[in-house]
C-alpha positions as CSV (number, residue, x, y, z in Angstrom):
1,M,-16.2,-5.2,-6.6
2,A,-13.4,-5.9,-9.3
3,T,-14.8,-6.9,-12.9
4,I,-12.8,-9.7,-15.2
5,T,-13.6,-11.2,-18.0
6,I,-14.0,-14.7,-18.7
7,G,-13.3,-15.3,-22.4
8,G,-14.3,-12.3,-23.6
9,N,-17.5,-12.4,-21.0
10,E,-17.8,-9.6,-17.5
11,I,-17.8,-11.0,-14.4
12,S,-17.5,-9.7,-11.2
13,T,-15.6,-10.4,-8.6
14,S,-17.0,-10.0,-4.2
15,G,-14.3,-7.3,-3.6
16,T,-10.9,-5.7,-4.6
17,L,-7.8,-7.0,-3.6
18,P,-5.9,-5.5,-0.1
19,D,-4.0,-2.2,-1.0
20,V,-0.5,-2.0,-1.1
21,G,0.3,-0.5,1.4
22,S,-1.5,-1.8,4.0
23,Q,-1.4,-5.2,6.4
24,A,-2.6,-8.3,4.6
25,P,-5.3,-10.5,6.2
26,D,-4.8,-13.2,8.2
27,F,-6.2,-16.6,6.9
28,K,-6.5,-19.7,7.8
29,L,-6.3,-22.8,5.2
30,K,-5.4,-26.7,4.4
31,K,-2.3,-27.7,3.5
32,A,-1.6,-31.5,1.9
33,D,-1.2,-33.0,4.7
34,L,-4.8,-31.7,6.1
35,S,-2.5,-29.5,8.9
36,E,-3.6,-25.4,9.1
37,A,-1.5,-22.8,7.8
38,S,-2.2,-19.6,8.5
39,L,-0.6,-15.7,7.7
40,N,1.5,-16.1,10.7
41,D,3.0,-19.0,9.8
42,Y,5.4,-17.1,7.5
43,K,5.9,-13.7,9.4
44,G,9.9,-13.1,9.0
45,K,9.6,-14.0,5.3
46,R,8.6,-12.5,2.4
47,V,5.7,-13.7,1.1
48,I,3.8,-14.2,-3.3
49,L,0.4,-15.4,-2.9
50,N,-0.5,-16.6,-6.3
51,I,-4.1,-17.2,-6.4
52,F,-6.0,-19.2,-9.2
53,P,-9.0,-21.4,-9.8
54,S,-8.1,-24.9,-10.0
55,V,-4.4,-26.3,-10.8
56,D,-6.6,-28.5,-13.4
57,T,-6.8,-25.7,-15.9
58,D,-3.7,-25.4,-18.3
59,V,-2.9,-21.5,-17.3
60,C,-2.9,-22.4,-13.9
61,A,-0.7,-25.5,-14.0
62,T,1.9,-22.8,-16.2
63,S,1.4,-19.8,-13.3
64,V,2.3,-22.9,-10.0
65,K,5.7,-24.3,-12.6
66,N,6.6,-20.3,-13.6
67,F,6.8,-19.2,-10.0
68,N,8.1,-22.8,-8.6
69,K,11.0,-22.3,-10.7
70,R,11.4,-18.5,-10.0
71,A,11.5,-18.9,-6.2
72,T,14.8,-21.5,-5.9
73,E,16.3,-17.8,-6.4
74,L,14.8,-15.7,-4.3
75,D,16.3,-15.5,-0.7
76,N,14.1,-15.9,2.9
77,T,10.6,-15.9,0.5
78,A,7.6,-18.7,0.6
79,V,5.7,-18.8,-2.6
80,L,2.1,-19.9,-1.3
81,C,-0.3,-21.3,-4.2
82,I,-3.8,-21.0,-3.2
83,S,-6.9,-22.7,-4.9
84,R,-10.0,-24.0,-3.3
85,D,-8.6,-27.5,-5.1
86,T,-8.9,-30.3,-2.4
87,P,-5.6,-30.3,-0.6
88,F,-5.7,-33.8,-2.1
89,A,-5.7,-33.0,-5.8
90,Q,-3.1,-30.2,-4.9
91,K,-1.5,-33.2,-3.5
92,R,-1.1,-35.0,-6.7
93,F,-1.0,-32.2,-8.9
94,A,2.7,-31.2,-7.2
95,S,3.5,-34.5,-7.1
96,D,3.0,-35.0,-10.9
97,E,4.7,-31.6,-11.4
98,G,7.5,-32.1,-9.7
99,L,6.6,-28.9,-7.6
100,E,9.0,-28.9,-4.8
101,N,9.7,-25.1,-4.1
102,V,5.8,-23.8,-3.8
103,V,3.7,-24.4,-0.8
104,N,-0.1,-25.6,-1.7
105,L,-2.7,-24.1,0.0
106,S,-6.5,-25.1,0.0
107,D,-9.4,-22.7,0.6
108,V,-11.9,-25.5,0.1
109,I,-13.3,-25.6,3.5
110,D,-15.9,-22.6,4.1
111,G,-13.6,-20.2,1.0
112,S,-13.0,-17.7,3.8
113,F,-9.5,-16.7,2.4
114,G,-10.9,-15.8,-1.1
115,K,-13.8,-13.6,0.7
116,D,-11.0,-11.8,3.2
117,Y,-8.8,-11.0,-0.2
118,G,-12.0,-9.9,-2.4
119,L,-11.3,-12.8,-5.3
120,T,-14.0,-14.9,-4.7
121,M,-15.8,-14.9,-8.7
122,T,-19.9,-14.1,-7.3
123,S,-20.6,-14.7,-11.3
124,G,-20.4,-16.7,-14.4
125,P,-19.3,-20.2,-15.1
126,L,-17.0,-20.0,-11.9
127,A,-19.0,-18.7,-9.5
128,G,-17.5,-19.6,-6.5
129,F,-14.4,-20.5,-7.3
130,H,-10.8,-17.9,-6.8
131,S,-10.3,-15.3,-9.9
132,R,-6.5,-15.3,-11.2
133,A,-4.8,-13.1,-8.6
134,V,-1.8,-12.4,-7.4
135,V,-0.6,-10.6,-4.0
136,V,3.0,-10.6,-2.8
137,L,4.1,-9.1,0.9
138,N,7.0,-8.3,2.9
139,E,8.2,-9.8,5.9
140,E,6.0,-8.0,8.0
141,G,3.1,-8.5,6.0
142,K,2.0,-5.8,4.2
143,V,1.3,-6.1,0.4
144,I,3.9,-4.4,-1.3
145,Y,2.1,-6.0,-4.8
146,N,-1.0,-6.8,-6.2
147,E,-2.4,-7.8,-9.6
148,Q,-5.8,-8.8,-10.4
149,V,-5.6,-10.6,-13.9
150,P,-8.2,-9.1,-15.8
151,E,-8.6,-12.2,-18.1
152,I,-9.2,-15.7,-16.5
153,A,-7.5,-16.9,-19.7
154,D,-4.0,-15.1,-19.1
155,E,-1.2,-15.9,-17.0
156,P,0.0,-13.1,-14.5
157,N,2.5,-11.1,-14.7
158,Y,4.8,-13.2,-12.4
159,L,8.3,-11.2,-14.0
160,A,6.3,-7.7,-12.1
161,A,6.0,-9.2,-8.8
162,L,8.7,-11.0,-8.8
163,K,11.0,-7.7,-9.8
164,T,9.2,-6.4,-6.0
165,L,11.3,-8.7,-4.0
166,L,14.8,-8.0,-6.2
């Protein structure tokens, strides 16, 4: 279990992020067209998992835009933005923000991604949502960087995450 804060108030998550050097757990998430995506779909690519509570918050929107902007500079890299939002909300957000270089994936069906990655908030006003985190995987699906953002209102250190890929 990790302890993070919302507005300075401590809350807990369901576990901890996968360790650097470990194999990332597979997942099944919904794409905007309601088809399914799994980690295996990105085999052979480097993957940035940009995880957050909802696209309808300012910090999440900024984070997604920052990763989108930087994603065009990276070879053989997929940026997956993962939240509990519906695929419809994610599609609207991507369209409204002109996001073309990231893939939005929804864990709305059963929340299994959040449980498997240890980042479902288990207390506080956002209980059930994902905490803000970044996990970077190499071409073999091994974790090469992870960051559990300590304050939910803070942006992740996306530059540190990207440095692992440059």
